[in-house]
C-alpha positions in Angstrom: 30.2 97.8 -41.8 32.9 95.2 -41.5 34.6 94.3 -38.2 37.8 96.0 -39.4 36.0 99.3 -40.2 34.5 99.3 -36.7 38.0 99.4 -35.2 39.1 102.3 -37.3 39.0 105.9 -36.2 36.7 108.3 -38.1 39.5 109.8 -40.2 40.5 106.2 -41.2 37.0 105.2 -42.4 36.6 104.7 -46.2 33.7 107.1 -46.4 35.6 109.9 -44.7 38.7 109.3 -46.9 36.7 109.4 -50.1 34.7 112.5 -48.9 38.0 114.2 -48.2 39.5 113.3 -51.5 36.3 114.4 -53.3 36.4 117.8 -51.5 40.0 118.5 -52.4 39.8 117.2 -55.9 36.8 119.5 -56.6 38.6 122.5 -55.2 41.8 121.6 -57.2 39.8 121.0 -60.4 37.9 124.3 -60.2 40.9 126.4 -59.2 43.2 124.9 -61.7 40.7 125.3 -64.5 40.1 129.0 -63.6 43.8 129.7 -63.4 44.4 127.8 -66.6 41.8 129.9 -68.5 43.1 133.2 -67.0 46.8 132.4 -67.7 45.9 130.6 -71.1 48.0 127.6 -70.0 47.1 124.4 -71.7 49.2 122.4 -69.3 47.4 123.8 -66.2 44.0 123.2 -67.8 45.1 119.6 -68.6 46.2 119.2 -65.0 42.7 120.4 -63.9 41.1 117.6 -65.9 43.5 115.1 -64.5 41.8 115.9 -61.2 38.5 115.1 -62.9 39.6 111.5 -63.1 40.2 111.5 -59.4 36.7 113.0 -58.8 35.3 110.1 -60.8 37.1 107.6 -58.6 35.9 109.3 -55.4 32.3 109.5 -56.6 32.4 105.9 -57.7 33.8 104.8 -54.3 31.2 106.8 -52.4 28.4 105.3 -54.5 29.8 101.8 -53.8 29.9 102.5 -50.1 26.4 103.8 -50.1 24.8 101.0 -52.1 26.7 98.1 -50.4 24.4 98.9 -47.5 21.3 98.2 -49.7 20.4 94.5 -49.7 19.7 92.7 -53.0 16.0 92.2 -53.7 13.8 90.4 -56.3 14.3 93.1 -58.9 18.0 93.5 -58.3 19.2 90.0 -57.1 22.9 91.1 -57.4 22.4 94.4 -55.7 23.1 97.9 -57.0 26.9 97.6 -57.4 26.8 98.3 -61.1 25.4 101.8 -60.6 28.9 103.2 -60.0 29.9 101.8 -63.4 27.0 103.5 -65.2 28.1 106.9 -63.7 31.8 106.1 -64.4 30.9 105.4 -68.0 29.3 108.8 -68.5 32.3 110.5 -66.8 34.7 108.6 -69.1 32.9 110.1 -72.2 33.4 113.5 -70.7 37.1 112.8 -70.1 37.5 111.7 -73.8 35.9 114.9 -75.0 38.2 117.0 -72.7 41.3 115.2 -73.9 40.3 115.9 -77.5 40.0 119.6 -76.8 43.3 119.7 -74.9 45.1 118.0 -77.8 43.6 120.4 -80.4 44.5 123.4 -78.2 48.1 122.2 -77.7 48.7 121.5 -81.4 47.1 124.9 -82.3 49.4 126.7 -79.8 52.5 124.8 -81.1 51.6 125.7 -84.7 51.2 129.5 -83.8 54.8 129.5 -82.5 56.1 128.4 -85.9 53.9 130.9 -87.7 55.4 133.7 -85.7 52.3 134.5 -83.6 52.8 132.5 -80.4 50.0 132.5 -77.8 50.8 134.5 -74.7 50.8 132.8 -71.3 50.2 135.2 -68.5 52.3 134.6 -65.4 52.4 136.3 -62.0 53.7 135.6 -58.5 50.2 134.6 -57.6 50.1 131.7 -60.1 53.4 130.4 -58.7 52.1 130.6 -55.2 48.9 128.7 -56.3 51.0 126.0 -58.1 53.1 125.4 -55.0 50.1 125.2 -52.7 48.2 122.8 -55.0 51.4 120.6 -55.1 51.6 120.6 -51.3 47.9 119.6 -51.0 48.5 116.6 -53.4 51.7 115.6 -51.4 49.7 115.8 -48.1 46.9 113.6 -49.5 49.4 111.1 -50.9 51.2 110.7 -47.5 47.9 110.6 -45.7 46.7 107.7 -47.9 50.0 105.9 -47.5 49.7 106.1 -43.7 46.1 104.8 -43.8 47.2 102.0 -46.2 49.8 100.7 -43.7 47.1 100.3 -41.1 44.1 99.0 -43.2 46.1 97.1 -45.8 43.5 98.2 -48.3 44.5 97.7 -52.0 41.9 100.4 -53.0 43.6 103.0 -50.8 47.0 101.9 -52.0 45.9 102.6 -55.6 44.5 106.0 -54.5 47.8 106.8 -52.9 49.7 105.9 -56.1 47.3 108.1 -58.1 48.0 111.1 -55.8 51.7 110.6 -56.1 51.2 110.7 -59.9 49.2 113.9 -59.5 52.2 115.4 -57.7 54.4 114.5 -60.7 51.9 116.2 -63.1 51.7 119.3 -61.0 55.4 119.5 -60.8 55.6 119.3 -64.6 53.1 122.2 -64.8 55.3 124.2 -62.5 58.3 123.5 -64.7 56.3 124.7 -67.7 55.6 128.0 -66.1 59.3 128.4 -65.1 60.1 127.7 -68.8 57.7 130.4 -69.8 59.7 132.9 -67.7 62.7 132.1 -70.0 60.6 132.4 -73.2 60.0 128.6 -73.7 56.2 129.0 -74.3 56.3 125.7 -76.3 57.0 123.8 -73.1 53.5 124.5 -71.9 51.8 123.0 -74.9 54.2 120.0 -74.9 53.5 119.2 -71.3 49.8 119.7 -72.0 50.0 117.0 -74.7 51.9 114.7 -72.3 49.3 115.2 -69.6 46.5 114.6 -72.1 47.9 111.2 -72.9 47.9 110.2 -69.2 44.3 111.6 -68.8 43.3 109.5 -71.8 44.8 106.4 -70.2 42.9 107.1 -67.0 39.7 107.7 -68.9 40.2 104.6 -71.0 40.7 102.4 -67.9 37.5 103.7 -66.4 35.6 103.2 -69.7 37.0 99.6 -70.2 36.2 98.5 -66.6 32.7 100.0 -66.8 31.9 98.4 -70.1 33.2 95.0 -69.0 31.2 95.1 -65.8 28.0 96.3 -67.5 28.3 93.5 -70.1 28.9 91.0 -67.3 32.2 90.0 -68.7 34.5 87.5 -67.0 37.5 89.2 -65.5 41.0 88.0 -64.6 41.7 87.1 -61.0 45.3 87.2 -59.8 44.8 84.4 -57.3 42.7 82.1 -59.6 45.1 79.2 -59.4 45.2 79.3 -55.6 41.4 79.5 -55.5 41.0 76.5 -57.8 43.4 74.5 -55.6 41.5 75.4 -52.5 38.2 74.3 -54.0 39.5 71.1 -55.6 41.3 69.9 -52.5 38.2 70.4 -50.3 36.8 67.1 -48.9 33.9 65.5 -50.8 34.5 67.6 -54.0 35.5 65.4 -57.0 36.3 68.3 -59.3 35.7 71.9 -60.3 33.5 72.0 -63.4 33.7 75.8 -64.0 34.8 79.0 -62.3 33.8 82.5 -63.4 35.0 85.7 -61.9 33.0 88.9 -62.4 33.1 92.4 -61.0 30.2 94.6 -59.9 31.6 98.0 -59.2 34.8 97.4 -57.2 33.4 94.1 -55.8 34.5 90.7 -57.0 31.8 88.0 -57.4 32.8 84.3 -57.9 30.5 81.7 -59.4 31.8 78.1 -59.2 30.2 74.8 -60.2 31.5 71.9 -58.2 31.1 68.2 -58.8 30.5 66.1 -55.6 32.0 62.6 -55.3 28.6 61.1 -54.3 25.0 61.8 -53.7 24.4 63.9 -50.6 21.3 65.1 -48.7 20.3 68.7 -49.1 21.4 69.5 -45.6 24.8 67.9 -46.2 25.2 69.9 -49.5 24.2 73.1 -47.7 26.7 72.4 -44.9 29.5 71.7 -47.4 28.8 74.9 -49.3 28.6 77.0 -46.1 31.9 75.7 -44.8 33.7 76.0 -48.2 32.4 79.6 -48.6 33.7 80.5 -45.1 37.1 79.0 -45.9 37.4 80.7 -49.3 36.4 84.1 -47.8 39.0 83.7 -45.1 41.7 82.9 -47.6 40.6 85.4 -50.2 39.1 88.4 -48.4 38.9 90.4 -51.7 36.1 88.2 -52.8 32.8 90.0 -51.9 30.3 87.3 -52.8 30.7 83.6 -53.6 28.0 81.6 -55.5 28.5 77.8 -55.3 26.5 75.4 -57.6 26.8 71.8 -56.6 25.9 68.6 -58.4 26.8 64.9 -58.1 29.0 63.2 -60.7 27.2 61.1 -63.3 28.8 57.8 -62.2 29.0 57.6 -58.5 32.3 56.5 -57.0 32.3 55.5 -53.3 35.7 55.8 -51.6 36.1 53.8 -48.3 38.9 53.8 -45.8 39.5 51.0 -43.3 42.3 50.7 -40.6 44.0 47.3 -41.1 46.8 45.4 -39.3 48.6 44.0 -42.4 49.1 44.5 -46.1 47.5 41.4 -47.6 45.1 43.1 -50.1 41.5 41.9 -49.8 42.4 39.5 -47.0 43.9 42.3 -44.7 42.6 42.2 -41.2 40.7 45.1 -39.6 42.7 46.8 -36.8 40.7 47.7 -33.7 42.6 50.9 -32.8 42.2 53.7 -35.3 45.3 55.8 -34.3 47.7 52.8 -33.9 46.7 51.0 -37.2 49.8 50.0 -39.1 48.0 50.4 -42.4 44.9 51.9 -44.0 43.1 50.3 -46.9 41.4 52.4 -49.5 38.6 50.9 -51.7 36.9 52.6 -54.6 33.6 51.2 -55.7 31.3 52.1 -58.6 28.0 50.6 -59.5 28.6 47.3 -57.7 32.2 46.9 -58.9 35.5 47.3 -57.1 37.6 49.7 -59.2 40.6 50.0 -57.0 42.1 48.6 -53.8 45.3 50.0 -52.2 46.8 49.5 -48.8 49.0 52.4 -47.5 51.2 52.5 -44.3 49.9 54.8 -41.6 52.2 57.8 -42.0 51.4 59.1 -38.5 51.9 56.0 -36.5 55.1 57.3 -34.8 53.6 60.6 -33.8 53.3 61.1 -30.0 50.6 63.7 -30.0 47.4 64.4 -31.9 47.8 61.1 -33.8 44.1 60.6 -34.3 43.5 64.1 -35.5 46.4 64.0 -37.9 45.1 60.8 -39.4 41.6 62.2 -39.7 42.9 65.3 -41.5 44.9 63.0 -43.8 41.8 60.9 -44.6 39.9 64.2 -45.3 42.4 65.2 -47.9 42.1 61.8 -49.5 38.4 62.6 -50.0 37.0 59.5 -48.6 33.2 59.1 -48.3 33.1 56.4 -45.6 35.3 55.1 -42.8 34.8 51.7 -41.2 35.9 51.4 -37.5 36.0 48.7 -34.9 35.0 51.2 -32.2 34.0 54.8 -31.8 36.6 57.6 -32.1 37.5 60.2 -29.5 35.9 63.7 -29.9 38.9 65.3 -31.7 39.2 63.0 -34.6 35.5 62.5 -34.8 34.9 66.2 -35.1 37.4 66.5 -37.9 35.7 63.7 -39.9 32.2 65.0 -39.2 33.2 68.5 -40.4 34.5 66.9 -43.6 31.1 65.1 -44.0 32.7 61.7 -43.8 30.4 58.9 -42.8 31.6 56.7 -39.9 30.3 53.2 -39.4 31.2 50.8 -36.5 31.6 47.3 -37.8 32.0 43.8 -36.3 33.6 42.5 -39.4 37.2 41.1 -39.1 38.5 41.2 -42.6 38.5 43.6 -45.5 36.8 41.2 -47.8 33.7 41.1 -45.5 33.3 44.9 -45.8 33.7 44.6 -49.6 31.1 41.9 -49.8 28.7 43.9 -47.7 29.2 47.1 -49.7 28.8 45.3 -53.1 25.5 43.8 -51.9 24.1 47.1 -50.6 24.9 48.8 -53.9 23.4 46.2 -56.2 
């Protein structure tokens, strides 16, 4: 159970909400089906099977809540999340069969009207009372879900609330069809039955499509994919994002990403990077249930070094002793014993009065440097930022940038 769920009252818990929805949807389904058969109303029978799609959603949600508590094992490394999709797939087949029968019945009833032998719909005060009560139940559930949605900010509950409001619209249409029957407009019942059948088919098709895609392990669309890619690519020590695949298991989103590191790292460093990046992604994208990161080094290693310098004289720039007050920072990129690039950039935070060292450290992290040369040790704040970004820090007695370059080229030969 998540920290958010622990702070919710019992009637706000997902399992209680779905049990409540399941109970009322089963009651509505059975009662509407019985009244639909007794009155011979195709619209009311179609309305009953619309509640069947809601039953599928509630059962799937309960299965998901139950099996998320089961840990993955050797036989099921991804857990049991697809079980709800298997059940949903069987339900969708039943929904298609139901839609077929409703359409056939509606067309048959319409044809009998033109042949002069219209089907008789039996109406009574009891049926109107039942329709009003069922409509009020649906309205109550819709407003209840809207209230819970405002507190939990759950997108799943939001979709369930919209579904209930749609149920209210369908139930109102059925009520209108019975009113039309009072005025001899029996055809209205069959027309509304056909319209409802179309919406039921749409709901069943959505369930079928999601289930098939999940069971076939298909890659799905993710609304925040661009933001996710940006978060990964801008993370320190990551050169690029090789691939990103988004899959769903039940209602849960799984992300598998392959990242290219900008240099060789020890296993402990790679593990630390993956843990920190995972924590950041899950904080920014809470809808992601599980993140799998595969890391590997780039084929040709590029070492990026930063050095605080006092002037902008290229390779002859002098090393500055105070990290935060350095007028410039030199950036060197080396690959296989060769200098690829040298650039000297003014210190953009030199005029800041507070947190200067931390701001510079954060800036260097975004520049994805691997190593920082310093004349003396940093204070705890900037040092912590650089350590968390897995940036190597080396205290040097060199005085000029060319000495550092010569030392690095020798060590990489």
